[in-house]
C-alpha positions in Angstrom: 132.3 179.0 133.8 130.5 175.8 132.7 132.9 173.3 134.2 131.6 170.6 136.4 133.3 169.1 139.5 132.6 165.4 140.3 133.3 164.4 143.9 133.6 160.6 144.4 134.8 158.3 147.2 137.4 156.3 145.3 139.9 156.4 142.5 138.4 153.4 140.7 135.2 155.3 140.3 136.9 158.2 138.6 138.5 155.8 136.1 135.1 154.4 135.1 133.6 157.9 134.8 136.4 159.2 132.6 136.0 156.1 130.4 132.3 156.9 130.2 133.4 160.3 128.8 132.0 162.4 131.7 133.2 166.0 131.3 134.7 168.1 134.1 137.1 167.7 136.9 137.3 164.9 139.4 138.0 164.9 143.1 138.4 161.8 145.3 137.6 162.2 149.0 139.9 159.3 150.2 139.2 158.8 153.9 137.5 156.0 155.8 135.7 158.0 158.4 134.1 155.0 160.2 137.6 154.5 161.8 139.6 157.0 163.9 139.0 160.3 165.5 136.5 162.9 164.4 136.4 165.4 167.3 133.8 168.1 167.2 134.3 171.8 166.6 137.3 171.4 164.2 137.4 173.0 160.8 138.0 170.8 157.7 141.6 171.9 157.6 142.2 171.1 161.3 140.4 167.8 161.1 142.3 166.9 158.0 145.6 167.1 159.9 144.1 164.9 162.6 142.9 162.4 160.0 146.3 162.4 158.2 148.1 161.5 161.5 145.6 158.7 162.1 145.9 157.3 158.6 149.7 157.3 158.9 149.6 155.7 162.3 147.4 153.1 160.7 150.1 152.5 158.2 147.6 153.3 155.4 149.7 156.1 153.9 152.8 158.2 154.7 152.1 161.2 156.8 153.5 163.8 154.4 151.6 162.1 151.6 148.3 162.1 153.5 148.8 165.8 154.4 149.4 166.6 150.7 146.3 164.6 149.6 144.1 166.4 152.1 145.6 169.8 151.4 144.9 169.4 147.7 141.4 168.1 148.3 140.6 171.0 150.6 142.0 173.6 148.2 139.7 172.3 145.5 136.7 172.9 147.8 138.0 176.4 148.6 137.9 177.2 144.9 134.5 175.6 144.3 133.0 178.9 143.1 135.0 178.3 139.9 132.5 175.6 139.0 128.9 175.9 137.8 127.9 172.6 139.2 129.3 170.1 141.7 128.0 166.5 141.4 128.4 164.2 144.4 128.6 160.5 143.4 128.2 158.3 146.5 127.0 154.8 147.3 124.7 153.7 150.1 127.3 152.0 152.3 128.7 153.4 155.5 132.1 154.4 153.9 130.5 156.6 151.3 127.7 158.0 153.4 130.0 159.4 156.1 132.1 161.1 153.4 128.9 162.5 151.9 128.0 163.9 155.3 131.3 165.6 155.8 131.1 167.2 152.3 127.5 168.5 152.8 128.4 169.8 156.3 131.2 171.8 154.7 129.0 173.2 152.0 126.3 174.1 154.5 128.6 176.9 155.7 130.7 177.7 152.6 128.6 177.1 149.5 128.8 179.9 146.9 125.4 181.1 145.8 126.1 180.6 142.1 127.1 177.0 142.4 124.6 174.1 142.1 125.2 171.0 144.2 123.7 167.7 142.9 123.7 164.2 144.4 123.7 160.8 142.8 123.3 157.8 145.1 123.4 154.2 143.9 122.6 150.9 145.7 125.4 149.3 143.8 129.0 150.2 143.1 129.8 152.9 140.6 133.1 151.2 139.7 131.1 148.2 138.5 128.7 150.3 136.4 128.7 150.1 132.7 129.4 153.3 130.8 125.7 153.4 129.9 124.7 153.0 133.5 126.9 155.9 134.5 125.3 158.1 131.9 121.8 157.1 133.0 122.7 157.8 136.6 123.7 161.3 135.6 120.1 161.9 134.5 118.8 160.9 137.9 120.7 163.5 140.0 119.0 165.4 142.7 119.6 169.0 143.6 120.7 169.7 147.1 118.8 172.3 149.1 119.2 174.0 152.4 117.2 171.2 154.0 119.8 168.6 152.9 122.6 170.8 154.1 121.0 171.4 157.5 120.2 167.7 158.0 123.8 166.7 157.1 125.2 169.2 159.5 123.0 167.8 162.3 124.1 164.3 161.6 127.7 165.2 161.3 127.6 167.0 164.7 126.1 163.9 166.2 128.9 161.8 164.7 131.6 164.1 166.2 130.0 164.2 169.7 131.8 162.8 172.6 129.2 160.1 173.2 127.1 158.0 170.8 123.8 159.0 172.3 123.0 161.7 169.8 124.0 159.4 167.0 121.7 156.7 168.4 118.8 159.1 168.7 119.0 159.8 164.9 117.5 156.3 164.3 114.1 157.6 165.4 114.3 160.9 163.5 113.0 161.6 159.9 115.7 161.4 157.2 113.6 161.8 154.0 116.2 164.2 152.5 119.0 161.7 153.0 117.2 158.3 153.1 120.4 156.2 152.6 122.0 157.5 155.8 119.6 155.6 158.2 121.2 152.2 157.6 124.7 153.7 158.0 123.8 155.1 161.4 122.7 151.7 162.5 125.8 150.0 161.0 128.2 152.3 162.7 126.6 151.6 166.1 127.2 147.9 165.4 131.0 148.7 165.3 130.9 149.4 169.0 132.0 146.5 171.3 128.9 144.3 171.7 127.6 143.3 175.1 128.0 139.5 174.4 131.8 139.3 173.8 133.2 142.8 173.3 133.7 142.3 169.6 132.6 144.8 166.9 130.3 143.4 164.2 133.1 143.3 161.7 135.4 141.4 164.1 132.6 139.1 165.1 131.9 138.2 161.5 135.6 137.7 160.8 135.9 135.2 163.7 132.7 133.4 162.7 134.0 133.0 159.2 137.3 131.5 160.5 135.4 129.2 162.9 133.4 127.7 160.0 136.7 126.7 158.4 135.4 126.9 154.8 137.9 129.7 154.0 141.5 129.7 155.4 143.3 132.4 153.4 142.9 135.9 154.7 141.7 137.3 151.4 139.0 134.6 151.2 138.0 135.3 154.8 137.7 139.0 154.0 135.4 138.3 151.0 133.3 135.8 152.9 132.9 138.1 155.9 131.8 140.9 153.7 129.0 138.7 152.3 127.4 139.0 155.7 127.0 142.8 155.2 123.8 144.4 153.9 126.1 147.0 152.2 129.8 145.9 152.2 131.9 149.0 153.0 135.1 148.1 154.8 138.6 148.5 153.3 140.7 145.4 153.4 143.5 147.2 155.3 141.2 147.6 158.3 140.2 144.0 158.1 143.9 143.0 158.1 144.4 145.0 161.3 141.6 142.9 162.9 143.2 139.7 161.9 146.6 141.0 163.2 145.1 141.6 166.6 143.4 138.2 166.6 146.8 136.6 165.9 148.6 138.8 168.4 146.2 137.9 171.2 146.0 134.2 170.3 142.4 134.1 169.0 143.7 132.6 165.8 146.8 130.9 164.6 148.4 131.2 161.2 150.2 128.3 159.6 153.7 129.5 158.6 153.9 127.3 155.5 150.4 127.6 154.0 149.3 130.9 155.7 146.0 129.1 156.5 144.2 130.6 159.4 142.6 128.6 162.3 140.6 129.6 165.3 141.9 128.7 168.8 140.1 127.6 171.9 140.3 131.2 173.1 138.7 132.4 169.9 135.9 130.0 170.5 135.5 131.1 174.1 135.3 134.7 172.9 132.6 133.9 170.3 130.4 132.1 172.9 130.8 134.9 175.4 132.7 132.7 177.9 135.5 135.3 177.7 135.4 138.9 176.7 137.6 140.6 174.1 137.6 143.7 176.3 139.5 141.9 179.0 142.1 140.6 176.5 142.9 143.7 174.4 142.8 147.1 176.0 140.1 149.3 174.5 141.7 152.4 173.0 140.2 153.6 169.7 137.9 156.2 168.2 134.5 156.0 166.6 133.7 159.5 165.4 134.0 161.8 168.4 133.9 159.0 170.9 137.2 157.9 172.4 136.6 154.4 173.6 138.7 153.3 176.5 138.4 151.0 179.5 137.2 154.1 181.4 134.8 155.2 178.6 133.3 152.0 177.4 130.2 152.2 175.2 128.7 148.9 174.0 126.1 147.9 171.5 123.4 145.5 172.8 122.7 143.2 169.9 119.4 141.9 171.2 117.9 145.2 172.4 119.6 147.2 169.6 120.6 149.9 172.0 123.8 151.7 172.9 124.9 152.2 176.5 127.8 152.9 178.8 129.3 150.0 180.7 132.1 148.9 182.9 133.6 145.5 183.2 133.3 143.8 186.6 136.3 141.6 187.2 134.5 140.1 190.2 131.4 139.1 188.2 133.3 138.6 185.0 130.7 140.5 183.1 129.8 143.9 181.6 127.7 146.1 183.9 125.6 148.9 182.5 126.0 152.3 184.0 122.6 153.6 184.8 121.5 156.8 183.0 121.2 158.6 186.4 124.9 158.1 186.9 125.9 159.5 183.5 127.4 163.0 183.4 125.2 165.7 181.8 127.9 166.0 179.1 127.3 162.4 178.1 124.5 163.7 175.8 
């Protein structure tokens, strides 16, 4: 069997590759793993069901459709021995790198001995590549070895852990086999509530953009906010959810006639740290294996660039760090 399987992050990428006359089959991963639960010790099939329910609750896709997509995707992996080579095409941003980790983690345990796994990483966007650039990238592929698989497994386990401590410690560990992942590790940590105002980096950037007032329409705000990223990665549906929450809790107002968006006094107070987003909107969401809640509050210190566990003191109106000595042994 000489057939090749190309695994990519998005449908638009496959369209470009087909037009560039790449031969073989194509598989799209289709999951934004930087949002929602990734609990540890679940098989790909079990985790796929969890992810499908999350995506449907997010109104991203119908539940049955999501289950069908993941079932098909997983079935292709199960039959991967039918291919001579599998080529992974992924970009350097957080969205792609987390997908790459999940795939390599799966292959670490299931790879057939007769199948070659190759990786192509770009610092741009494959969907914007010319046909010639796609063909040139194909010549730069790197063969994955046991070292790559073991490292991916280690990182994936850290992502699915119940606290972000193992994930944070990866910043100080060598990643020569997967050099693009280092920035993604840092970027995901920045999605935790920050210690200044309780906003994630994405939410903070969105509110800053609205404050400047140069962009008033939500699509323009999305584009302008993404310009503040080293590697833009976020899907617009996630960004819309952030704006919906801002409007719901009165951080912004939306003009009914023009749909222009404006920041409120409360939004300004949040940005300056006079008030905290944590006290306005109950914390209840997942980042990897960490279920963030008011009782399990992990925050990113922007200045010190560290992650820690906190509680909000209503008396002092501020976040108070929980000292390491008081953390449970299971917190790491």
